[in-house]
py3Dmol code that shows the C-alpha trace and the ligand (Angstrom):
import py3Dmol

protein = """\
ATOM      1  CA  MET A   1       0.000   0.000   0.000  1.00  0.00           C
ATOM      2  CA  SER A   2       2.923   2.352   0.607  1.00  0.00           C
ATOM      3  CA  GLY A   3       6.670   2.592   0.947  1.00  0.00           C
ATOM      4  CA  PRO A   4       8.541   3.563   4.090  1.00  0.00           C
ATOM      5  CA  ALA A   5       6.489   5.794   6.367  1.00  0.00           C
ATOM      6  CA  PRO A   6       7.504   9.463   6.160  1.00  0.00           C
ATOM      7  CA  PRO A   7       9.328  10.706   9.259  1.00  0.00           C
ATOM      8  CA  SER A   8       7.652  13.033  11.709  1.00  0.00           C
ATOM      9  CA  GLU A   9       9.629  15.938  10.214  1.00  0.00           C
ATOM     10  CA  PHE A  10       7.745  15.415   6.971  1.00  0.00           C
ATOM     11  CA  TRP A  11       4.338  15.774   8.611  1.00  0.00           C
ATOM     12  CA  GLU A  12       5.469  18.705  10.715  1.00  0.00           C
ATOM     13  CA  GLU A  13       6.612  20.477   7.554  1.00  0.00           C
ATOM     14  CA  VAL A  14       3.403  19.714   5.678  1.00  0.00           C
ATOM     15  CA  LEU A  15       1.236  20.989   8.518  1.00  0.00           C
ATOM     16  CA  ASP A  16       3.442  24.031   9.140  1.00  0.00           C
ATOM     17  CA  ARG A  17       3.408  25.087   5.511  1.00  0.00           C
ATOM     18  CA  LEU A  18      -0.316  24.588   5.018  1.00  0.00           C
ATOM     19  CA  SER A  19      -1.130  26.379   8.269  1.00  0.00           C
ATOM     20  CA  ALA A  20       0.965  29.354   7.209  1.00  0.00           C
ATOM     21  CA  PHE A  21      -0.366  29.386   3.666  1.00  0.00           C
ATOM     22  CA  TYR A  22      -4.001  29.371   4.751  1.00  0.00           C
ATOM     23  CA  ARG A  23      -3.341  31.574   7.768  1.00  0.00           C
ATOM     24  CA  ARG A  24      -4.857  29.136  10.205  1.00  0.00           C
ATOM     25  CA  GLY A  25      -2.522  29.714  13.113  1.00  0.00           C
ATOM     26  CA  ASP A  26      -0.460  27.083  14.845  1.00  0.00           C
ATOM     27  CA  TRP A  27      -1.855  23.590  14.301  1.00  0.00           C
ATOM     28  CA  ARG A  28      -0.285  22.564  17.604  1.00  0.00           C
ATOM     29  CA  THR A  29      -2.768  24.698  19.522  1.00  0.00           C
ATOM     30  CA  PRO A  30      -5.215  22.452  21.363  1.00  0.00           C
ATOM     31  CA  TYR A  31      -8.033  22.060  18.942  1.00  0.00           C
ATOM     32  CA  LEU A  32     -11.027  22.698  21.166  1.00  0.00           C
ATOM     33  CA  ARG A  33      -9.770  26.089  22.231  1.00  0.00           C
ATOM     34  CA  ASP A  34     -10.792  27.547  18.891  1.00  0.00           C
ATOM     35  CA  HIS A  35     -12.912  24.932  17.243  1.00  0.00           C
ATOM     36  CA  ALA A  36     -15.325  23.434  19.712  1.00  0.00           C
ATOM     37  CA  GLU A  37     -18.566  22.439  18.074  1.00  0.00           C
ATOM     38  CA  ASN A  38     -21.818  20.916  19.088  1.00  0.00           C
ATOM     39  CA  PRO A  39     -21.330  17.137  18.645  1.00  0.00           C
ATOM     40  CA  PHE A  40     -24.954  16.586  17.672  1.00  0.00           C
ATOM     41  CA  GLN A  41     -24.795  19.235  15.005  1.00  0.00           C
ATOM     42  CA  VAL A  42     -21.474  17.912  13.719  1.00  0.00           C
ATOM     43  CA  LEU A  43     -23.054  14.497  13.392  1.00  0.00           C
ATOM     44  CA  ILE A  44     -26.247  15.607  11.660  1.00  0.00           C
ATOM     45  CA  GLY A  45     -24.399  18.147   9.512  1.00  0.00           C
ATOM     46  CA  THR A  46     -22.028  15.460   8.291  1.00  0.00           C
ATOM     47  CA  ILE A  47     -24.917  13.206   7.331  1.00  0.00           C
ATOM     48  CA  LEU A  48     -26.508  16.080   5.443  1.00  0.00           C
ATOM     49  CA  SER A  49     -23.238  16.745   3.643  1.00  0.00           C
ATOM     50  CA  GLN A  50     -23.254  13.427   1.865  1.00  0.00           C
ATOM     51  CA  ARG A  51     -23.401  13.791  -1.895  1.00  0.00           C
ATOM     52  CA  THR A  52     -23.746  17.538  -1.916  1.00  0.00           C
ATOM     53  CA  ARG A  53     -21.596  20.641  -1.880  1.00  0.00           C
ATOM     54  CA  ASP A  54     -20.455  22.264   1.341  1.00  0.00           C
ATOM     55  CA  ALA A  55     -22.394  25.431   0.535  1.00  0.00           C
ATOM     56  CA  ASN A  56     -25.652  23.472   0.349  1.00  0.00           C
ATOM     57  CA  THR A  57     -24.871  21.725   3.606  1.00  0.00           C
ATOM     58  CA  ASP A  58     -24.218  25.003   5.353  1.00  0.00           C
ATOM     59  CA  VAL A  59     -27.555  26.433   4.248  1.00  0.00           C
ATOM     60  CA  ALA A  60     -29.514  23.338   5.226  1.00  0.00           C
ATOM     61  CA  SER A  61     -27.719  22.911   8.545  1.00  0.00           C
ATOM     62  CA  ALA A  62     -28.364  26.505   9.552  1.00  0.00           C
ATOM     63  CA  ARG A  63     -32.071  26.168   8.757  1.00  0.00           C
ATOM     64  CA  LEU A  64     -32.437  22.799  10.441  1.00  0.00           C
ATOM     65  CA  PHE A  65     -30.604  23.655  13.654  1.00  0.00           C
ATOM     66  CA  ALA A  66     -32.462  26.946  14.011  1.00  0.00           C
ATOM     67  CA  ARG A  67     -35.648  24.890  14.435  1.00  0.00           C
ATOM     68  CA  PHE A  68     -34.337  21.591  15.785  1.00  0.00           C
ATOM     69  CA  PRO A  69     -31.022  22.122  17.568  1.00  0.00           C
ATOM     70  CA  ASP A  70     -30.787  18.860  19.524  1.00  0.00           C
ATOM     71  CA  ALA A  71     -31.665  15.188  19.504  1.00  0.00           C
ATOM     72  CA  GLY A  72     -34.869  15.663  21.479  1.00  0.00           C
ATOM     73  CA  SER A  73     -36.382  18.232  19.154  1.00  0.00           C
ATOM     74  CA  LEU A  74     -35.283  16.542  15.935  1.00  0.00           C
ATOM     75  CA  ALA A  75     -36.477  13.133  17.090  1.00  0.00           C
ATOM     76  CA  ARG A  76     -39.979  14.547  17.496  1.00  0.00           C
ATOM     77  CA  ALA A  77     -39.935  16.710  14.360  1.00  0.00           C
ATOM     78  CA  PRO A  78     -42.584  15.914  11.736  1.00  0.00           C
ATOM     79  CA  THR A  79     -41.374  14.888   8.299  1.00  0.00           C
ATOM     80  CA  ASP A  80     -43.145  17.740   6.563  1.00  0.00           C
ATOM     81  CA  GLN A  81     -41.265  20.234   8.715  1.00  0.00           C
ATOM     82  CA  VAL A  82     -37.819  18.720   8.277  1.00  0.00           C
ATOM     83  CA  GLU A  83     -37.804  18.057   4.541  1.00  0.00           C
ATOM     84  CA  PRO A  84     -38.187  21.674   3.389  1.00  0.00           C
ATOM     85  CA  LEU A  85     -35.363  22.771   5.680  1.00  0.00           C
ATOM     86  CA  ILE A  86     -32.827  20.366   4.181  1.00  0.00           C
ATOM     87  CA  ARG A  87     -34.028  20.344   0.600  1.00  0.00           C
ATOM     88  CA  ALA A  88     -30.895  22.162  -0.588  1.00  0.00           C
ATOM     89  CA  THR A  89     -28.744  19.107   0.142  1.00  0.00           C
ATOM     90  CA  GLY A  90     -30.535  16.816  -2.293  1.00  0.00           C
ATOM     91  CA  PHE A  91     -31.880  13.379  -1.397  1.00  0.00           C
ATOM     92  CA  TYR A  92     -33.757  15.298   1.241  1.00  0.00           C
ATOM     93  CA  ARG A  93     -36.486  12.711   1.790  1.00  0.00           C
ATOM     94  CA  ALA A  94     -33.992   9.981   2.598  1.00  0.00           C
ATOM     95  CA  LYS A  95     -31.842  12.334   4.651  1.00  0.00           C
ATOM     96  CA  SER A  96     -34.872  13.555   6.569  1.00  0.00           C
ATOM     97  CA  ARG A  97     -35.703   9.989   7.523  1.00  0.00           C
ATOM     98  CA  VAL A  98     -32.123   9.140   8.473  1.00  0.00           C
ATOM     99  CA  VAL A  99     -31.423  12.189  10.620  1.00  0.00           C
ATOM    100  CA  ARG A 100     -34.663  11.726  12.555  1.00  0.00           C
ATOM    101  CA  GLU A 101     -33.935   8.033  13.092  1.00  0.00           C
ATOM    102  CA  CYS A 102     -30.460   8.952  14.248  1.00  0.00           C
ATOM    103  CA  ALA A 103     -31.822  11.572  16.652  1.00  0.00           C
ATOM    104  CA  ARG A 104     -34.296   9.033  18.014  1.00  0.00           C
ATOM    105  CA  ALA A 105     -31.554   6.483  18.582  1.00  0.00           C
ATOM    106  CA  ILE A 106     -29.426   9.044  20.425  1.00  0.00           C
ATOM    107  CA  LEU A 107     -32.392   9.956  22.577  1.00  0.00           C
ATOM    108  CA  GLU A 108     -33.473   6.410  23.358  1.00  0.00           C
ATOM    109  CA  ARG A 109     -30.108   4.660  23.669  1.00  0.00           C
ATOM    110  CA  PHE A 110     -27.804   7.423  24.901  1.00  0.00           C
ATOM    111  CA  GLY A 111     -30.110   9.730  26.827  1.00  0.00           C
ATOM    112  CA  GLY A 112     -29.858  12.479  24.215  1.00  0.00           C
ATOM    113  CA  GLU A 113     -26.055  12.714  24.354  1.00  0.00           C
ATOM    114  CA  VAL A 114     -24.007  11.892  21.294  1.00  0.00           C
ATOM    115  CA  PRO A 115     -21.708   9.002  22.264  1.00  0.00           C
ATOM    116  CA  ARG A 116     -17.960   9.530  22.431  1.00  0.00           C
ATOM    117  CA  SER A 117     -16.827   6.153  21.180  1.00  0.00           C
ATOM    118  CA  TYR A 118     -16.318   5.129  17.581  1.00  0.00           C
ATOM    119  CA  ASP A 119     -18.141   1.827  17.993  1.00  0.00           C
ATOM    120  CA  ALA A 120     -21.181   3.475  19.557  1.00  0.00           C
ATOM    121  CA  LEU A 121     -21.240   6.151  16.874  1.00  0.00           C
ATOM    122  CA  VAL A 122     -21.182   3.746  13.944  1.00  0.00           C
ATOM    123  CA  SER A 123     -24.064   1.838  15.547  1.00  0.00           C
ATOM    124  CA  LEU A 124     -26.313   4.852  14.904  1.00  0.00           C
ATOM    125  CA  PRO A 125     -28.471   5.027  11.776  1.00  0.00           C
ATOM    126  CA  GLY A 126     -26.736   6.793   8.900  1.00  0.00           C
ATOM    127  CA  VAL A 127     -23.372   6.982  10.641  1.00  0.00           C
ATOM    128  CA  GLY A 128     -20.323   5.505   8.929  1.00  0.00           C
ATOM    129  CA  PRO A 129     -16.595   5.791   9.599  1.00  0.00           C
ATOM    130  CA  LYS A 130     -16.185   9.298   8.231  1.00  0.00           C
ATOM    131  CA  THR A 131     -19.119  10.732  10.165  1.00  0.00           C
ATOM    132  CA  ALA A 132     -18.014   8.984  13.357  1.00  0.00           C
ATOM    133  CA  ASN A 133     -14.490  10.342  12.994  1.00  0.00           C
ATOM    134  CA  CYS A 134     -15.801  13.848  12.321  1.00  0.00           C
ATOM    135  CA  VAL A 135     -17.798  13.737  15.561  1.00  0.00           C
ATOM    136  CA  LEU A 136     -14.781  12.542  17.513  1.00  0.00           C
ATOM    137  CA  VAL A 137     -12.502  15.229  16.088  1.00  0.00           C
ATOM    138  CA  PHE A 138     -14.763  18.238  15.675  1.00  0.00           C
ATOM    139  CA  GLY A 139     -17.236  17.528  18.439  1.00  0.00           C
ATOM    140  CA  TYR A 140     -14.985  16.071  21.114  1.00  0.00           C
ATOM    141  CA  ALA A 141     -11.394  16.769  20.035  1.00  0.00           C
ATOM    142  CA  ILE A 142     -10.624  13.075  20.304  1.00  0.00           C
ATOM    143  CA  PRO A 143      -7.841  12.093  17.897  1.00  0.00           C
ATOM    144  CA  ALA A 144      -9.231  10.427  14.792  1.00  0.00           C
ATOM    145  CA  ILE A 145      -8.708  10.744  11.061  1.00  0.00           C
ATOM    146  CA  PRO A 146     -11.824  11.639   9.086  1.00  0.00           C
ATOM    147  CA  VAL A 147     -11.052  10.718   5.502  1.00  0.00           C
ATOM    148  CA  ASP A 148     -13.149  12.284   2.810  1.00  0.00           C
ATOM    149  CA  THR A 149     -12.364  12.606  -0.880  1.00  0.00           C
ATOM    150  CA  HIS A 150      -9.935  15.494  -0.264  1.00  0.00           C
ATOM    151  CA  VAL A 151      -7.859  13.659   2.327  1.00  0.00           C
ATOM    152  CA  HIS A 152      -7.894  10.474   0.263  1.00  0.00           C
ATOM    153  CA  ARG A 153      -6.806  12.257  -2.899  1.00  0.00           C
ATOM    154  CA  ILE A 154      -4.078  14.391  -1.364  1.00  0.00           C
ATOM    155  CA  ALA A 155      -2.551  11.559   0.669  1.00  0.00           C
ATOM    156  CA  ASN A 156      -2.123   9.619  -2.554  1.00  0.00           C
ATOM    157  CA  ARG A 157      -0.794  12.580  -4.493  1.00  0.00           C
ATOM    158  CA  LEU A 158       1.732  13.242  -1.756  1.00  0.00           C
ATOM    159  CA  GLY A 159       2.909   9.688  -2.274  1.00  0.00           C
ATOM    160  CA  VAL A 160       2.638   8.644   1.373  1.00  0.00           C
ATOM    161  CA  LEU A 161       0.084   5.982   0.460  1.00  0.00           C
ATOM    162  CA  ARG A 162      -1.184   4.068  -2.509  1.00  0.00           C
ATOM    163  CA  THR A 163      -4.793   3.321  -1.747  1.00  0.00           C
ATOM    164  CA  ARG A 164      -7.989   2.908  -3.702  1.00  0.00           C
ATOM    165  CA  THR A 165     -10.638   3.956  -1.205  1.00  0.00           C
ATOM    166  CA  PRO A 166     -11.038   6.390   1.694  1.00  0.00           C
ATOM    167  CA  ALA A 167     -11.360   3.418   4.026  1.00  0.00           C
ATOM    168  CA  GLU A 168      -7.966   2.134   2.928  1.00  0.00           C
ATOM    169  CA  THR A 169      -6.544   5.621   3.310  1.00  0.00           C
ATOM    170  CA  GLU A 170      -7.832   5.922   6.857  1.00  0.00           C
ATOM    171  CA  GLU A 171      -6.319   2.570   7.736  1.00  0.00           C
ATOM    172  CA  GLY A 172      -3.030   3.524   6.113  1.00  0.00           C
ATOM    173  CA  LEU A 173      -2.815   6.925   7.758  1.00  0.00           C
ATOM    174  CA  ARG A 174      -3.588   5.486  11.154  1.00  0.00           C
ATOM    175  CA  ALA A 175      -0.677   3.118  10.676  1.00  0.00           C
ATOM    176  CA  ILE A 176       1.913   5.692   9.626  1.00  0.00           C
ATOM    177  CA  LEU A 177       0.811   8.904  11.303  1.00  0.00           C
ATOM    178  CA  ASP A 178       1.590   9.781  14.895  1.00  0.00           C
ATOM    179  CA  ARG A 179      -1.570  10.570  16.869  1.00  0.00           C
ATOM    180  CA  ARG A 180      -0.526  14.154  17.484  1.00  0.00           C
ATOM    181  CA  TYR A 181      -1.078  14.858  13.789  1.00  0.00           C
ATOM    182  CA  TRP A 182      -4.490  13.239  13.472  1.00  0.00           C
ATOM    183  CA  ILE A 183      -6.686  16.160  14.485  1.00  0.00           C
ATOM    184  CA  PRO A 184      -5.081  18.958  12.430  1.00  0.00           C
ATOM    185  CA  LEU A 185      -4.627  16.808   9.331  1.00  0.00           C
ATOM    186  CA  ASN A 186      -8.216  16.813   8.091  1.00  0.00           C
ATOM    187  CA  PRO A 187      -8.973  20.550   8.299  1.00  0.00           C
ATOM    188  CA  LEU A 188      -5.759  21.474   6.514  1.00  0.00           C
ATOM    189  CA  LEU A 189      -6.019  18.889   3.758  1.00  0.00           C
ATOM    190  CA  VAL A 190      -9.679  19.687   3.188  1.00  0.00           C
ATOM    191  CA  GLN A 191      -8.908  23.359   2.811  1.00  0.00           C
ATOM    192  CA  HIS A 192      -6.020  22.542   0.507  1.00  0.00           C
ATOM    193  CA  GLY A 193      -8.250  20.262  -1.545  1.00  0.00           C
ATOM    194  CA  GLN A 194     -10.837  22.978  -1.923  1.00  0.00           C
ATOM    195  CA  ASN A 195      -8.315  25.561  -3.042  1.00  0.00           C
ATOM    196  CA  LEU A 196      -5.170  24.270  -4.757  1.00  0.00           C
ATOM    197  CA  CYS A 197      -5.113  20.482  -4.740  1.00  0.00           C
ATOM    198  CA  ARG A 198      -8.439  20.157  -6.463  1.00  0.00           C
ATOM    199  CA  PRO A 199      -9.721  16.947  -7.988  1.00  0.00           C
ATOM    200  CA  LEU A 200      -9.089  18.308 -11.473  1.00  0.00           C
ATOM    201  CA  ARG A 201      -6.265  20.648 -12.396  1.00  0.00           C
ATOM    202  CA  PRO A 202      -4.360  20.795  -9.119  1.00  0.00           C
ATOM    203  CA  ARG A 203      -2.337  23.986  -9.068  1.00  0.00           C
ATOM    204  CA  CYS A 204       1.016  22.442  -8.230  1.00  0.00           C
ATOM    205  CA  PRO A 205       3.199  25.375  -9.316  1.00  0.00           C
ATOM    206  CA  GLU A 206       1.565  27.495  -6.612  1.00  0.00           C
ATOM    207  CA  CYS A 207       1.459  24.826  -3.920  1.00  0.00           C
ATOM    208  CA  PRO A 208       3.337  25.449  -0.644  1.00  0.00           C
ATOM    209  CA  ILE A 209       4.031  21.734  -0.201  1.00  0.00           C
ATOM    210  CA  ALA A 210       5.014  20.939  -3.784  1.00  0.00           C
ATOM    211  CA  GLY A 211       8.570  20.170  -2.705  1.00  0.00           C
ATOM    212  CA  LEU A 212       7.265  17.555  -0.278  1.00  0.00           C
ATOM    213  CA  CYS A 213       4.817  16.029  -2.714  1.00  0.00           C
ATOM    214  CA  ALA A 214       5.578  13.148  -5.070  1.00  0.00           C
ATOM    215  CA  THR A 215       3.279  14.643  -7.672  1.00  0.00           C
ATOM    216  CA  GLY A 216       4.696  18.139  -7.286  1.00  0.00           C
ATOM    217  CA  ARG A 217       8.277  16.905  -7.497  1.00  0.00           C
ATOM    218  CA  ALA A 218       7.543  14.781 -10.533  1.00  0.00           C
ATOM    219  CA  LEU A 219       6.055  17.736 -12.303  1.00  0.00           C
ATOM    220  CA  ARG A 220       8.954  19.960 -11.365  1.00  0.00           C
ATOM    221  CA  GLU A 221      11.441  17.405 -12.671  1.00  0.00           C
ATOM    222  CA  GLY A 222       9.532  16.767 -15.846  1.00  0.00           C
ATOM    223  CA  ARG A 223       8.532  13.260 -14.840  1.00  0.00           C
ATOM    224  CA  ARG A 224       5.195  11.625 -14.993  1.00  0.00           C
ATOM    225  CA  PRO A 225       3.231  12.022 -11.770  1.00  0.00           C
ATOM    226  CA  PRO A 226       2.748   8.906  -9.694  1.00  0.00           C
ATOM    227  CA  ARG A 227      -0.792   8.256 -10.763  1.00  0.00           C
ATOM    228  CA  PRO A 228      -2.667   9.068 -13.969  1.00  0.00           C
ATOM    229  CA  GLU A 229      -5.328  10.986 -12.105  1.00  0.00           C
ATOM    230  CA  ASP A 230      -2.664  13.163 -10.507  1.00  0.00           C
ATOM    231  CA  ARG A 231      -1.768  14.883 -13.728  1.00  0.00           C
ATOM    232  CA  PRO A 232      -1.291  18.463 -12.654  1.00  0.00           C
ATOM    233  CA  CYS A 233      -3.129  21.322 -14.241  1.00  0.00           C
ATOM    234  CA  GLY A 234      -5.399  18.973 -16.146  1.00  0.00           C
ATOM    235  CA  ARG A 235      -3.013  18.361 -18.941  1.00  0.00           C
ATOM    236  CA  ALA A 236      -3.374  15.369 -21.146  1.00  0.00           C
ATOM    237  CA  SER A 237      -1.099  12.463 -20.475  1.00  0.00           C
ATOM    238  CA  ALA A 238      -0.632  11.360 -24.027  1.00  0.00           C
ATOM    239  CA  GLY A 239       1.364  13.420 -26.440  1.00  0.00           C
ATOM    240  CA  GLY A 240       2.514  16.968 -26.074  1.00  0.00           C
ATOM    241  CA  ARG A 241       4.509  18.199 -23.127  1.00  0.00           C
ATOM    242  CA  GLY A 242       2.052  17.255 -20.516  1.00  0.00           C
ATOM    243  CA  ALA A 243       2.907  15.753 -17.229  1.00  0.00           C
ATOM    244  CA  ARG A 244       4.710  13.040 -19.095  1.00  0.00           C
ATOM    245  CA  GLY A 245       7.513  15.036 -20.489  1.00  0.00           C
ATOM    246  CA  GLY A 246       7.362  18.723 -19.876  1.00  0.00           C
ATOM    247  CA  ARG A 247       7.882  21.247 -17.188  1.00  0.00           C
ATOM    248  CA  ALA A 248       5.061  22.635 -15.227  1.00  0.00           C
ATOM    249  CA  ARG A 249       2.987  25.088 -17.098  1.00  0.00           C
ATOM    250  CA  ARG A 250       0.050  27.143 -16.182  1.00  0.00           C
ATOM    251  CA  SER A 251      -3.398  26.086 -17.064  1.00  0.00           C
ATOM    252  CA  PRO A 252      -4.279  27.360 -20.502  1.00  0.00           C
ATOM    253  CA  ARG A 253      -7.275  28.960 -18.926  1.00  0.00           C
ATOM    254  CA  GLY A 254      -5.026  31.142 -16.867  1.00  0.00           C
ATOM    255  CA  ALA A 255      -5.725  30.013 -13.362  1.00  0.00           C
ATOM    256  CA  PRO A 256      -4.971  32.556 -10.652  1.00  0.00           C
ATOM    257  CA  THR A 257      -1.449  32.551  -9.352  1.00  0.00           C
ATOM    258  CA  ARG A 258      -2.400  31.877  -5.775  1.00  0.00           C
ATOM    259  CA  PRO A 259      -5.502  30.796  -4.017  1.00  0.00           C
ATOM    260  CA  SER A 260      -7.318  33.738  -2.671  1.00  0.00           C
ATOM    261  CA  THR A 261      -5.945  33.524   0.787  1.00  0.00           C
ATOM    262  CA  ARG A 262      -7.918  36.553   1.809  1.00  0.00           C
ATOM    263  CA  SER A 263     -11.028  34.593   1.307  1.00  0.00           C
ATOM    264  CA  PRO A 264     -10.163  31.052   0.468  1.00  0.00           C
ATOM    265  CA  GLN A 265     -13.031  28.819  -0.190  1.00  0.00           C
ATOM    266  CA  ARG A 266     -14.217  28.260   3.298  1.00  0.00           C
ATOM    267  CA  SER A 267     -17.213  26.345   4.201  1.00  0.00           C
ATOM    268  CA  ARG A 268     -18.224  25.993   7.812  1.00  0.00           C
ATOM    269  CA  ARG A 269     -15.947  23.042   7.778  1.00  0.00           C
ATOM    270  CA  THR A 270     -12.880  25.066   7.115  1.00  0.00           C
ATOM    271  CA  ARG A 271     -13.924  28.229   8.826  1.00  0.00           C
ATOM    272  CA  GLY A 272     -12.283  28.171  12.149  1.00  0.00           C
ATOM    273  CA  ARG A 273     -12.979  24.551  12.465  1.00  0.00           C
ATOM    274  CA  PRO A 274     -13.927  22.847   9.483  1.00  0.00           C
ATOM    275  CA  ALA A 275     -17.494  22.499   9.699  1.00  0.00           C
ATOM    276  CA  PRO A 276     -19.911  19.783  10.420  1.00  0.00           C
ATOM    277  CA  ARG A 277     -20.963  18.805   7.307  1.00  0.00           C
ATOM    278  CA  ARG A 278     -18.363  18.105   5.240  1.00  0.00           C
ATOM    279  CA  ARG A 279     -18.507  16.260   3.726  1.00  0.00           C
ATOM    280  CA  ALA A 280     -19.127  15.087   0.495  1.00  0.00           C
ATOM    281  CA  GLY A 281     -19.012  11.486  -0.171  1.00  0.00           C
ATOM    282  CA  SER A 282     -20.502   8.697   1.647  1.00  0.00           C
ATOM    283  CA  SER A 283     -19.686   8.070   5.184  1.00  0.00           C
TER     284      SER A 283
END
"""
ligand_1 = """\
8
LIG
S 2.047 19.672 -5.412
Fe 0.115 19.470 -6.576
S -0.608 17.374 -6.176
Fe 0.951 17.882 -4.594
S -0.233 18.651 -2.828
Fe 0.397 20.420 -4.078
S -1.343 20.818 -5.477
Fe -1.581 18.722 -4.651
"""
view = py3Dmol.view(width=600, height=400)
view.addModel(protein, "pdb")
view.setStyle({"model": 0}, {"cartoon": {"style": "trace"}})
view.addModel(ligand_1, "xyz")
view.setStyle({"model": 1}, {"stick": {}})
view.zoomTo()
view.show()
């Protein structure tokens, strides 16, 4: 799945550079001091975030929690009052059913308190590994590694892992990453994935960790990136001077030279804490 595990200096450098680039302060600061969130709302927000954009999740979460802020109120909420509030997230009928079932389970089995253990969390309706890890990290500041599509993609582009699924990535990161890096890793990689290391056309020439990244180094040295899907700047792999044989070049569309660090794309997930919701992709 991967070669030798990177040393701690590697992770320190990655986190330092990303923290400075996105002006997030020192990642070593105890997380809850600045990022404490309501565990119930993290949980429900993350369920709502599945298969939708962060912006839609933020809108729906704000509407839902204004009316039903806790397990007790949501468990008793009528369907016809919940569905309109979360419509923006898509699949709102199914999500309405799941979040109310989840709230009911929390109320009946845990006295209305979101559990603090991974096993108890994944026993709740609609809660998978990613959602459980988000609750642990963002709701309770318990070290865990929520792996969404951003974390999965960037870990592979960095070259620290070779995995096919987020589940494999979580397992791999847990094996090679010291626990002190678990909590800050997700917020920084998510923000990086939303700004520079995007699914398509990653902006490697502008990336603060390009020198630490297998894909960034390959591009800089005119080599083919480690994986076909890691082709920087969306260039074709066959023919021409793409990632196969040429130096890094700017996107022909003229992408900006730097992510707008004044107002980087920040959902509630990456604002201060990365938000509940996150979270595209299935949990
Ligand atoms: S160098 Fe490119 S692929 Fe590597 S982390 Fe930066 S943007 Fe992503």
